[in-house]
Structures are given as C-alpha cells and as structure tokens.
N, C-alpha and C positions, 0 to 999 in steps of 0.2 A: 423036737423042735430045733430047727437050724439056728445057729448063732450068726449074728451079723457083726462084722468087724470093720471099722473105718480105718483105712491106712492112708496117711497123708505125708508127703514131703512138705516141710514147713520151715519158714525162716524164723529167726528169733523174734520177729515182730508179728508173727502169725500169718504171713502171706503164703498161700498155696498155689497161686497162679504161676504157670511155667512158660507160657507162650503168648505171642501176640495174636494167635489164632482166636483167642478169647477176649478180644478188645485191645485197646491201645496200652501195651505193656512193654517197657524198655529192656527187660532183663531176661530174655528167652534162655532157657536151659541153664539157669543159675546153679543147679545141683551138680552139673558136670565136673567142675574142678574137685569135688569132694568124693567122687565115686572111687571105691576100692573093692578088691575082691572080698574083703571081710564085710564090707557094707552090703554088697550084693548077696552074700550068703545069709546075712541077718535079715534082709528084706525077703528073701526066698523063704526062710524059716517062718517069718511072720505070716506069710500067705498060707503056708501049709502045702502038703503034697497035692491035695485036690481041693478045689474051691470053685464056686460060681461067682459071677460078678453082678453087682447092682450098680448101674450107671445112669447118670442123667444124659439127656440126648446130646448135649454139646460135648461132653467127655467121650461118649460113644463115637461121635463123628470124628473127633480128633484121633482117638485110638484106632478106629477102623481104617484110617488112612496110613497108619504106621505098622501095627502089629501083624497083620496078615502077610505083609511083605518082608518083615524082619527075618534075618537069618535064624535058623533053628538054634534055640538055646533053652535051658530049663525054664526060664521065666516066659519067653515067647511061646514055647510049646504049651505051657499051662494056661496062659491067657487065651491063646487061640482055641484050646479045647474046652475052656469053661463055658457054661451057658451064660449068656449075657442077658440079664433082666434089665430092660431099658425103660426109663420114664420118658414117654414120648406120646405125642398126639398123632404121630404118623408111623405106626408100627409096620405098615405095608412097605415102607421105604427102607427098612433095615436089611442089610446084606451080610454083615460079618456075623457069622453064626458059630455055633447054635445060639439062637436068641429067642426072646419072648418079650412082648410088651408088658409092662407092669399093670396097665389098665388106667382108666380115667381117674380113679381115686387112689392116689399114691399110698396113703396110709393103709387102706384096706388091701391094696395089691401087695404091699410088702408083708403085711400080716399073713396073707394067704401063702405067699412064697415061703415065709419062715416056718409055717405050719407043715409044709410038705417034707417028705424024706429027701435027703440029698446032702451034699457037702456043705460046709460053712459058706456064708456069703461074705464077699469083700466089696466094700465101697471105696473107690479111690477117685480123687478129683471130685466132680459133682458137688461143689460147695453148696448149691441150693438145697440138695437133699439132706445134707448133714444136720442142719438145724431142725428140719421137719422130723427126722428120725429120732433125734434126742427129745424133742418136745412130746412125742407120742410114745416114748419108752421102747423104741424098736431097735436101738443100737445097744450092743452088749459090751463091746470093747472099742478102744481107740488106740492105734499105734501111730505115734508121732515120730517121724524121721526128721529130726531137727538139724539143719545145716547151720554152721556158724557165720551167718550173714544177716545183715539188716537191710531190707529192701525199701521200706518207706512207702511203697505204693503197691497196689495189686489186690486181687480178691483175697479175702481173709478166710480162715478156717471156719469161723462161725459168723453168721449174719448178725447185724445189729438187731437186738430184740430177742435173741435166742434165750429161752428160759434158763435161769441159773441152775447148774448141776454140780454135783460133787463126783469126783473120780478117785479110785483107789489104785495106787501104783502096784503093778504086778511084777514088772521087771524092767531093767535098764541095761543097755549094751552100748559101749562107746567104740567107735572105729578109729583107726590110726589118723584119719583126716579130720577128726573133730566132730564128726556126725554122731549124734546120740539118738538111739532108738529107745523110746519109752513106751511100754504097753500099760494102758490104764483100763480098769474095769469100771463101767458106769455104775456109780454107787447111789444114785437117786438124787432127790432135790438137795440143793445147797442148804446146809445148816449153818446158822450164824451164832455168834457169842451170846 
C-alpha cells in the first residue's frame, strides 16, 4: 500500500495560502525571503526521489501554469514526471501530465490509488482535501515547513470542523533562515486527560 504524505509551507498562525490566484490574499510568495539551499535540500528529501502527486483542482491549475515551464531542476523535474492524481469534476480538461482524475468519490478514489503499486503520494496545497484525508484515515504523515511569519489572514492548513487528531513527531530540521521542517506521523484520534 502506498503512503500518503501531506507537505505544506505554513505560517506560524497556520496559513498555507501563497497567492492571490486563490482569492483575495495580500501576501503572495511570503516564503521567498526564507528560502535557502539547506531548506531546498530538506524539502527535496521530504518529497523523496520518486513520488506521485495528489492535488485538488485549484492547486493543479496553479501549478500547471508554472511547473511545466520552469527551468529544469531536481524539484521541477520530479514534479513534472510525477503522476498527478487530481480531484476534479472535469478530468477531460487536464493537460499537465501524466495525470488521472481521482473520480467522483474522493475517499474511494484515494483508497483505490493508495492500494495500487507505485511510489508514495504527496499532497501539497489543496487545503480542501487535507481535512477529508484525515477524517477518513487516508493520510499517513504531515510535513510542516514552518516559516517565521504571522500572516493573520488566508486559507488555513485545516478547515474549521476537522476532526481532532493526534500526531507523533518523527523528525525536525531547522534551516539558517529560521524555517523549521517537522515531520509528523498521524497517530489517530485525539486522547484527552
């Protein structure tokens, strides 16, 4: 069974939105001042050598406007080569491939994809999918790439009403710019005192 890893760039207050392409957002590309070669290498390691992508349609559309035209680099080459499994009602309009529609039932579609042979799955962006994946026990890990900023507005990592969960810390790496990458294993329902 394939593992599904959520990888998100996130602010201290839980914002994952990066551009105005996704609504009225005043802080486009807020991660740029914190990018370093060490951070790039840590993000690459978090993705792995080979992976496929699970994307919501909005993230797919934003990324398909950038990555196919990006200069060749280890990350660009891996993203472009990955199969993109896209949650969409319009799979016939997908162009950045290789790709496959998840199907009309997101939960069953992700279960089907996870049960197939292949590399691990990475979900980035696609905030709408994150809560659904956790609610149905489909996410295995979360890698949070935390930048030392407070944004105050924007799409959050988890939607309001996401069921409570516990996570177990697997590893943490700090970069010279203050970005902290923390990998968490999904540990199940939240237990309280």
